[in-house]
N, C-alpha and C positions, 0 to 999 in steps of 0.2 A: 732189905736190900734185894733188888732183883739180880738174877744171875748175870745179866748184861752189864750191870754196874760193878761187878766184882773184878778184881785184878788177879783172881786165882789162876787164870790161864795165861797171864803175862809172865814171860821169862825174860831175863836180861838179854837173851840171844834172839828173841823174836823182834821183828821190826814192823811197825805199822806203816812203813813207807811202801808205796806202790812202786813198780819198776820205773815208771816215769819220774816220780818224785825222788827216787834213789839216784837216778842219773842227774837230776837237777842239783841234788845235794853234792854229788861228786864234782860238779862244776865249780863249787866254791873252793877257791884256791888261796894260797898264801901270797900270790903275786897279783897286784891290782890289775895289771894289763891283761892277764889271763881271765880274771873275773869279768872284766868288761867284755872281752871277745866272746867268752863262753856264754855269758848271760844274753847277749844280743843274738848269738847263734840259736840258743834255745828258744827265745821268743819268736824269731823270724823263720827258722828253718826246720826245727826238730820235727814238727808234725808232718812234714813232707818226706822224711827219710824212709827208705825201705827198711825192712828188718835187717838185711845184711849191712846197710849203712849205719844203723843203730849199733849193731855189734862192733863195727869198725870204730865208731865214735867212742864206745865204751873201752875199746883197746887203747885209744889215744888218751883217754882220761886216766889210764893206769900209769902213764908216763909221769916222771917227776916234773915239777914246774919248769926247771931250767931246760930239760930235754924237750918238753912239749913246746915251750916258747921257741927253742931253736928250730924245731920242725916247722913251726908256723912262719918263721923268718927265712927259712932256707927254701930252695927250690928242689928239694928232694923228690925224685921221681921213681926210685927203685922200690916200690912197695905195692901191695895189693890194690886193685882198682877201686874197691870200696873205700879203703883208707885214703887213697889219693883224692877221690871225689869229695870226701868229708873235709880233708885238708884244704882243698880249693875253696870250698864254701866258707870255712873258718877264716881263711886269708882275706876274705872280703871285708872283715871287720877289723 
């Protein structure tokens, strides 16, 4: 067996996910409506985001499903410019 084929270096805490695939994984939610919105957003907008907007998107993904859904449905404006821009993009779906 070659060294590359060995699982010796694999630990339960290591992740084969790239940062992009990790974000895509975090978009999988328990709420179908959010799954649809986030999947469409990832397909159509994610590649165009700046690094600051990506960080804002990751902040939004940390919200619980009900809280994130509420933000998407509301017209909340009292937040960071990058978060607000990402929310506006998400609201298109």
